[in-house]
C-alpha positions in Angstrom: 85.3 81.6 58.3 84.7 84.0 60.6 81.1 84.6 62.1 79.8 87.7 61.3 79.8 88.7 65.0 83.6 88.5 64.9 83.9 90.1 61.8 82.2 93.2 62.7 84.1 93.5 66.1 86.9 92.9 63.7 86.2 96.2 61.8 85.5 97.7 65.2 89.0 97.5 65.9 90.4 98.3 63.0 88.7 101.2 62.3 87.0 102.6 65.8 86.8 106.3 64.6 85.4 105.9 61.1 81.7 106.7 60.2 79.6 103.7 60.3 76.0 104.7 59.6 73.8 107.6 59.0 70.3 107.7 59.3 68.9 111.5 59.5 70.5 113.2 62.3 72.0 110.1 63.6 75.6 109.4 63.0 77.6 106.7 64.6 81.2 105.7 64.2 81.9 102.1 64.3 82.9 102.3 68.3 79.8 104.3 68.8 77.8 102.1 67.3 79.0 98.8 68.5 78.4 100.2 72.0 74.7 100.3 71.2 74.4 97.2 69.8 76.2 95.8 73.0 73.3 97.4 74.8 70.7 96.0 72.2 72.2 92.6 72.7 72.1 92.5 76.5 68.4 93.3 76.3 67.9 90.8 73.8 69.2 88.3 76.1 66.9 89.2 79.2 63.7 88.5 77.0 64.7 84.9 76.6 65.8 84.6 73.4 68.3 81.9 73.1 70.7 81.0 70.5 69.5 79.4 67.1 65.7 81.2 67.5 64.4 83.2 64.5 63.2 86.8 65.2 60.8 88.1 62.9 61.3 91.8 61.7 59.0 93.9 59.6 61.1 97.3 59.5 62.3 100.0 57.1 65.7 100.7 56.3 66.3 102.6 59.5 69.3 102.3 61.9 67.4 100.3 64.5 66.7 97.3 62.2 70.3 97.8 61.1 71.9 97.6 65.0 68.9 94.9 65.2 70.4 92.8 62.4 74.0 92.9 63.9 73.0 92.3 67.5 71.3 89.0 66.3 74.7 88.1 64.9 76.6 88.1 68.0 73.8 86.5 69.9 73.2 83.9 67.2 69.9 84.6 66.9 68.3 84.0 63.0 67.1 87.3 61.7 63.7 86.7 59.7 63.0 89.6 58.0 59.5 90.5 56.0 58.4 93.3 53.8 57.4 96.1 56.0 54.0 96.2 54.0 53.2 92.8 55.2 49.8 92.3 56.3 48.8 90.7 59.2 48.2 87.2 57.7 51.5 87.3 56.3 52.9 87.9 59.6 51.1 85.0 60.9 52.5 82.8 58.3 56.1 83.8 58.8 55.7 83.6 62.7 54.2 80.1 62.2 56.6 78.9 59.4 59.8 79.7 61.3 58.3 79.2 64.7 59.5 82.8 65.5 60.3 83.6 69.2 59.9 87.4 68.9 58.9 90.3 66.7 60.4 93.7 65.9 58.0 96.2 64.1 57.6 100.2 63.6 55.0 102.6 63.1 54.3 101.1 59.7 54.0 98.0 60.4 52.1 98.3 63.9 48.4 97.7 62.9 49.7 94.6 60.8 51.2 93.3 64.0 48.2 94.4 66.1 46.1 92.6 64.1 48.5 89.3 64.0 46.8 86.4 65.7 50.4 84.8 66.6 52.5 87.8 67.6 50.2 88.6 70.4 51.8 85.5 72.3 55.2 86.7 71.6 57.6 89.3 72.7 57.0 92.7 70.8 59.2 95.6 70.4 59.0 98.6 68.1 61.7 100.2 66.5 61.2 103.5 69.2 61.8 100.6 72.2 65.2 99.6 70.3 66.2 103.3 70.5 65.3 103.6 73.6 66.9 100.7 74.8 70.2 101.7 72.7 70.9 104.6 75.0 71.8 102.6 77.8 75.0 101.1 78.6 76.4 97.3 78.6 79.4 95.2 78.4 81.0 94.9 75.3 79.0 91.7 73.5 81.1 89.2 73.0 80.2 86.5 69.7 78.1 83.2 70.5 77.4 82.2 67.4 80.0 80.5 64.9 80.5 80.6 61.2 78.2 77.3 61.0 74.9 78.9 62.4 71.9 80.2 61.0 72.4 83.9 60.2 69.3 85.0 58.2 66.3 83.4 56.6 65.1 85.4 53.6 61.8 84.9 51.9 61.1 84.0 48.4 58.6 86.4 46.6 55.9 84.0 46.6 54.3 85.0 43.4 53.3 81.8 42.8 53.0 79.9 45.8 53.7 80.5 49.6 56.8 82.2 50.0 59.6 79.8 50.7 62.3 80.4 53.4 65.8 80.7 52.6 68.3 80.2 55.3 71.5 81.2 54.9 74.1 80.5 57.5 77.2 82.7 58.7 79.7 81.7 56.4 77.4 82.1 53.6 76.6 85.5 54.2 80.3 86.6 55.1 81.2 84.9 51.8 78.7 86.7 49.8 79.7 90.2 51.2 83.4 89.3 50.5 82.8 88.4 47.0 80.5 91.7 46.7 83.5 93.8 47.5 85.7 91.9 45.5 83.4 91.9 42.4 82.6 95.6 42.7 86.4 96.8 43.4 84.9 98.7 47.1 87.6 100.7 48.2 88.4 101.3 52.0 85.8 103.6 53.2 83.2 103.7 50.5 80.2 105.4 51.2 76.8 103.0 50.3 73.0 104.4 49.7 70.8 101.9 51.9 68.1 101.8 49.8 67.3 98.3 49.0 65.4 96.7 52.0 67.3 94.7 55.0 64.2 92.3 53.8 65.9 91.8 50.5 69.4 89.7 49.7 70.7 92.9 47.9 69.9 95.3 51.0 71.8 92.5 53.7 74.6 92.4 51.4 74.7 96.1 51.4 75.0 96.4 54.6 77.4 93.3 55.6 80.0 94.6 53.0 79.8 98.2 53.9 81.1 96.9 57.3 84.0 94.8 55.8 85.5 97.8 54.4 85.1 100.2 57.1 82.7 102.1 54.9 79.3 104.0 55.6 76.2 102.8 55.1 73.6 105.8 54.9 69.7 104.9 55.6 66.9 105.8 53.4 63.9 104.4 55.2 62.1 103.7 52.0 62.5 104.7 48.5 62.1 108.2 47.4 63.7 109.8 44.4 63.7 113.3 46.1 65.2 112.0 49.0 67.7 109.5 47.5 69.5 112.3 45.1 69.6 114.7 48.4 71.4 112.1 50.4 73.6 111.2 47.4 74.5 114.8 47.1 74.9 115.6 50.8 76.6 112.2 52.1 78.9 112.4 48.9 77.8 108.6 48.2 80.3 106.6 46.2 78.5 103.4 44.8 75.3 102.8 44.2 73.7 98.8 44.2 70.0 98.8 43.1 67.4 97.5 41.1 67.0 98.6 37.5 63.5 100.2 38.3 65.2 102.9 40.9 67.8 103.6 38.3 65.2 104.4 36.0 63.2 106.5 38.7 66.4 108.4 39.6 67.7 109.7 36.2 64.1 110.4 35.1 63.2 112.9 38.2 62.6 116.2 37.5 65.8 116.9 39.9 68.3 114.8 38.7 71.6 116.1 37.1 74.9 114.5 36.6 76.5 117.2 39.2 74.1 116.0 41.8 75.4 112.5 41.4 78.9 113.1 40.8 80.3 111.4 43.8 79.2 108.2 42.5 82.1 106.2 40.8 80.5 102.7 40.9 77.4 101.4 39.5 75.8 98.0 40.5 72.3 96.4 39.4 71.0 93.3 40.0 67.2 91.8 40.6 66.1 91.9 37.2 67.4 92.7 33.5 68.1 96.4 32.8 66.9 97.6 29.0 69.3 98.8 26.6 68.2 102.2 26.4 68.3 102.8 30.6 72.0 101.2 30.4 72.7 103.8 27.5 71.9 106.6 29.7 73.2 105.8 32.8 76.4 105.4 31.2 76.2 109.0 29.5 75.0 110.5 33.0 77.0 108.8 35.6 80.2 108.4 33.5 80.9 105.2 36.0 84.4 103.8 36.7 82.7 100.6 36.9 79.0 99.4 36.1 78.3 95.9 37.3 75.9 93.8 36.0 75.4 91.2 39.1 73.2 88.2 38.3 72.3 86.1 41.3 69.6 85.2 43.9 68.4 85.0 47.5 69.2 81.1 47.5 72.9 81.6 45.9 74.0 85.4 46.2 76.4 85.3 43.2 75.8 83.5 39.8 77.6 85.6 37.3 79.4 89.0 37.2 79.9 91.4 34.1 81.9 94.4 35.5 81.7 96.1 32.3 78.1 96.1 31.4 77.9 98.8 28.9 80.6 96.7 26.8 78.3 94.2 26.1 74.9 95.1 26.9 72.8 92.3 28.2 75.5 90.4 29.3 75.4 88.6 32.8 79.2 87.9 32.3 80.7 84.9 33.7 80.9 82.8 36.9 81.6 84.9 40.0 84.6 84.1 42.1 82.9 81.5 44.4 80.6 79.9 41.7 80.4 77.5 38.7 77.4 77.8 36.3 75.8 76.0 33.3 73.2 76.2 30.8 71.3 73.0 30.5 68.8 71.9 28.1 65.0 73.1 28.7 63.1 70.3 30.8 66.4 68.4 31.8 67.4 67.6 35.2 70.4 66.4 34.2 73.2 69.0 35.0 75.3 67.0 32.6 73.0 67.8 29.6 74.1 70.9 28.7 72.9 73.4 26.1 75.1 74.4 22.9 76.8 77.4 22.2 74.0 79.9 21.8 70.9 77.5 22.7 68.7 78.8 25.1 68.3 76.5 28.2 67.8 76.8 32.1 70.8 78.2 34.3 72.1 76.3 37.2 74.6 77.0 39.8 76.8 74.6 41.9 75.4 74.0 45.4 79.0 73.8 46.4 79.3 77.4 46.4 80.7 79.3 49.5 77.5 81.7 49.0 75.3 78.9 48.6 71.9 77.8 50.7 71.4 74.1 51.7 67.6 74.0 51.0 64.3 75.6 51.7 63.1 75.9 55.2 60.6 72.9 55.9 59.9 72.6 52.3 61.0 69.5 50.8 58.9 69.9 47.6 60.8 72.8 46.7 64.1 70.8 47.3 62.9 68.3 45.4 61.7 70.7 42.2 65.2 72.7 42.4 68.0 70.7 43.3 69.6 68.0 41.5 72.9 66.6 41.3 74.4 68.9 43.7 73.2 71.9 41.5 70.5 74.5 42.2 68.1 74.8 38.9 67.2 78.5 39.2 64.2 78.6 36.9 65.8 81.2 35.0 66.6 80.7 30.9 69.6 81.8 29.2 72.4 80.6 26.8 76.2 81.4 26.5 77.6 83.0 23.6 80.5 82.1 21.5 82.7 83.9 23.9 81.5 82.6 27.0 79.5 85.2 28.3 75.8 84.2 29.8 73.0 86.0 28.6 70.1 85.7 31.0 66.5 85.9 28.7 63.7 85.5 31.1 62.2 82.9 33.7 61.2 79.7 31.9 57.9 80.3 33.3 57.9 83.9 31.3 59.0 82.3 27.9 56.2 83.2 25.3 56.2 80.5 22.8 53.7 81.5 19.5 53.4 79.7 16.6 56.1 77.1 17.6 58.5 79.9 18.3 60.3 80.9 21.8 60.2 84.7 22.2 62.1 85.9 25.2 60.4 89.0 26.5 63.7 90.7 27.5 64.6 91.1 24.2 61.3 92.7 22.8 61.4 95.0 26.0 65.3 95.8 25.3 64.3 96.9 21.6 61.6 98.8 22.5 63.3 100.3 25.5 65.3 102.4 22.6 62.5 104.2 21.5 63.0 107.8 23.0 59.0 107.6 23.3 59.4 105.0 25.5 59.6 105.4 29.4 59.0 101.7 30.4 58.0 98.4 28.8 56.6 94.9 29.8 56.4 92.5 27.4 53.8 89.2 28.0 52.3 86.5 26.2 48.8 86.3 26.3 46.3 83.5 24.8 45.4 83.4 21.2 43.3 80.9 19.5 45.6 80.3 16.2 49.1 81.1 17.8 48.6 79.6 21.2 50.0 83.1 22.6 50.5 86.3 21.1 53.6 88.7 22.0 52.0 91.9 23.9 53.9 95.1 25.0 52.7 97.3 27.8 54.0 100.5 27.4 54.3 103.6 29.7 55.0 106.5 26.9 56.6 109.4 27.1 55.2 112.3 24.5 52.9 111.5 22.0 53.5 107.9 20.4 51.3 105.6 18.4 51.3 101.5 18.4 52.3 102.2 14.6 55.5 104.1 15.6 56.8 101.5 17.7 55.7 98.9 15.1 58.0 100.7 12.8 60.7 101.1 15.0 60.6 97.2 15.9 60.6 96.8 12.0 63.3 99.2 11.7 65.7 97.5 14.6 65.7 94.2 12.6 63.4 92.5 15.1 62.3 89.2 13.6 58.7 89.2 12.6 57.7 86.5 15.1 59.2 88.7 18.1 57.2 91.8 17.0 54.3 92.7 19.4 51.0 91.8 18.1 49.3 94.3 20.4 50.6 97.3 22.2 48.8 98.5 25.2 49.6 101.8 26.6 49.5 102.5 30.7 49.9 104.9 32.8 51.9 102.9 35.2 54.1 99.2 35.1 53.0 96.8 38.0 56.5 95.8 40.1 57.0 94.5 43.2 58.2 96.5 46.5 61.8 96.0 45.4 61.2 97.1 41.7 60.8 93.7 40.3 58.3 93.2 37.3 54.9 91.5 38.0 54.3 90.3 34.7 52.0 87.6 36.4 49.5 90.6 36.7 49.8 91.5 33.0 49.1 88.1 32.2 46.0 87.5 34.5 44.5 90.2 33.1 44.3 92.0 36.8 45.9 95.1 35.6 43.4 97.5 33.8 44.8 99.8 31.2 44.0 101.9 28.1 43.7 99.4 24.8 44.4 100.0 21.3 43.2 97.7 18.1 45.5 95.1 17.5 48.1 95.6 14.8 49.5 93.0 12.6 
């Protein structure tokens, strides 16, 4: 397996004049970009950074950040990205946990870095400084790392505890990118919109996959619907790989039209389930050649792939080309204790996968919880149907047990999403003295609808009575993470204020 530096160099030699990256007015061919990466690599060496050192980054999706990622791959440095919204204490945590040897930032994170206690003892370089460095000249950088070296360490979101570092080797990163190309049927010269942040596995995979096919990576520093639509139209973007929330925002924006996105032939989504309503809307407006539901994680990039998402709504498909998956009985830690067809259980993935991590960074407690018998226990619930296709029903922690019955929030959300008056919806279980928990739907509405309207819709749709929301709360917005993942915990914890209406039966 090639290391990533050699992989990028192969792309430079194969497609030297192909457009590699776009960021505003900056447009670089592969050869031009390699020259700038070489200049940056030379400067990084002069700071004293050594092969195997972690470097902390806190930048948006800009060409300087993408260039730094590649320079680190050549030098064997371990890119350790944080959310560009990180606060000073989060930067301190990352520096201490990863034993980082340098910090890279931009204007949006400058204050947090300045307030970080531990950052003061490390070399610090801004995005502007990186750009200045890359105006210089240096000999072509030669790959130092090999396929067994660490390439990247992402941090999990840390919604229930401190973030966990997920270190990944060059070979795993490249295997994930190769699989991404194959499973999304990317052609030579695809144009990818770089929306998903480079601190997220989806963003990194898009960056690397683009290089493998001589493609163009079009940077969008932070998500803005109007700017995204303008870039899709101007740069003739051919594929989108987004979380469902961003798709929702695109197609519901006042400036959206099918004509503006006519160049897009392939849609892919991951990171969360997509409601049936949104799936239908996307299929009707984009009419894509390929619509992929990709189910995976930071730990093991691909679990399953469904390449015809609209043909079987809700299906996550079958194991990816580098993977084997199973569904085991809830609560079991035995990979051989499989759930029956149609029985909900926990989804597990084989750790022998070429795309797999090998355990969390300095977290034996997390390893003990998630790794059993050579399998990664995802914490996700789901079932396999009679055709052998996987359906992901949510997180084990999100399952609502009401009156002794298990209710998947995803199923209820999909039902409600099909009502034309529902813009967005999130379903959680809230404590109830009689039922243990009751099903509660938080709804961002479109137009004038009532709880009674939605309850009638659930009845007419055939949703089982115990799955129907006992209460509906209308809200102005649904709480999400910076990458668009639904934050159910804020709803469950009561941290999210909203207009409430009387409970209905």
